[in-house]
N, C-alpha and C positions, 0 to 999 in steps of 0.2 A: 205308814201305810194303814195303821189301825188294826193290824191282824197279828196273831201270834205265830212265830216261826215254828217249824218242825225240824227234827233231826235231818230230814231229807234236804231242807234248805241249807243246812251246814254242809251236808255231803256234796251238794252241787258246788258250793264255794270251794271246797277242798279239791274236788275233781278239776275245777277250772285252774286252781293254783298248780295242780300237778300236770296240766296240759301244756302244749307248746305255746298256747296263747298267752301264758303268763311267764314265758321264758326269760324276759328281762326284768322281772320283779325280784329284787333281792332282799327287800325288807319293807314292810308296811304294817299298819294297823288295819286289818280288814274286819269291819264290824258288820255282822250279819244279824241284824235285829229289826229289820223292817221299819227303821226310822224311830225306834223307841228312844234312843239316846238323844236324838234331835228334838223330839216332840215331848219327851218326858211323860209318856203315858204309863200307867201302871202295868207291870208284866203279869199276865195270866197264862199259866201253862196250857198247852194244847190238851184237848181231851184225848183219851186213849183211842177213840174212834177216828180221830184225825190222824193218828200215828199208825194206824193199822194198814196192812197191805204192802205190796211191793213198791219200790221207788220208781216213779215214772222216768223214762229215758228222755233226755233232752239232747237233740243233735247239736253238735258244736259247729259243724260246717253248714252254714245256711246259704 
Protein backbone atom coordinates (compact mmCIF):
# COMPACT_ATOMS: atom_id res chain seq x y z
CA UNK A 1 0.00 0.00 0.00
CA UNK A 2 3.06 2.23 0.16
CA UNK A 3 2.40 3.64 3.63
CA UNK A 4 3.78 3.02 7.07
CA UNK A 5 1.53 1.37 9.60
CA UNK A 6 0.88 2.72 13.06
CA UNK A 7 0.28 1.01 16.41
CA UNK A 8 -3.41 1.71 15.83
CA UNK A 9 -3.30 -0.58 12.78
CA UNK A 10 -1.92 -3.39 14.95
CA UNK A 11 -4.58 -2.65 17.57
CA UNK A 12 -7.36 -3.01 15.00
CA UNK A 13 -5.99 -6.41 13.95
CA UNK A 14 -5.83 -7.52 17.59
CA UNK A 15 -9.36 -6.26 18.26
CA UNK A 16 -10.63 -8.20 15.26
CA UNK A 17 -8.86 -11.37 16.40
CA UNK A 18 -10.49 -10.96 19.84
CA UNK A 19 -13.95 -10.49 18.33
CA UNK A 20 -16.57 -13.06 17.40
CA UNK A 21 -15.74 -12.48 13.73
CA UNK A 22 -12.52 -14.44 14.20
CA UNK A 23 -14.03 -17.17 16.37
CA UNK A 24 -13.01 -20.02 14.06
CA UNK A 25 -9.40 -18.91 13.63
CA UNK A 26 -7.12 -21.10 15.71
CA UNK A 27 -3.77 -20.33 14.14
CA UNK A 28 -2.37 -18.25 11.33
CA UNK A 29 0.35 -15.76 10.42
CA UNK A 30 -1.41 -12.42 10.39
CA UNK A 31 0.94 -9.89 8.81
CA UNK A 32 -0.12 -6.28 9.36
CA UNK A 33 2.45 -4.41 7.29
CA UNK A 34 0.52 -2.75 4.47
CA UNK A 35 2.01 -5.07 1.88
CA UNK A 36 5.66 -4.36 2.76
CA UNK A 37 6.53 -8.07 2.80
CA UNK A 38 4.96 -8.58 -0.61
CA UNK A 39 6.42 -5.47 -2.25
CA UNK A 40 9.74 -5.38 -0.33
CA UNK A 41 9.72 -1.61 0.14
CA UNK A 42 11.97 -0.12 2.80
CA UNK A 43 10.39 0.29 6.22
CA UNK A 44 10.25 3.85 7.49
CA UNK A 45 8.76 4.35 10.96
CA UNK A 46 5.79 6.68 11.29
CA UNK A 47 6.42 10.17 12.56
CA UNK A 48 5.31 11.03 16.12
CA UNK A 49 2.64 13.33 14.65
CA UNK A 50 1.07 10.34 12.88
CA UNK A 51 0.94 8.42 16.16
CA UNK A 52 -0.59 11.17 18.31
CA UNK A 53 -4.21 11.33 19.33
CA UNK A 54 -6.88 8.81 20.27
CA UNK A 55 -7.46 5.74 18.17
CA UNK A 56 -10.46 6.08 15.84
CA UNK A 57 -13.36 3.73 16.48
CA UNK A 58 -14.22 1.36 13.67
CA UNK A 59 -17.66 -0.26 13.83
CA UNK A 60 -17.56 -3.99 13.19
CA UNK A 61 -21.26 -4.37 12.44
CA UNK A 62 -21.87 -2.69 9.09
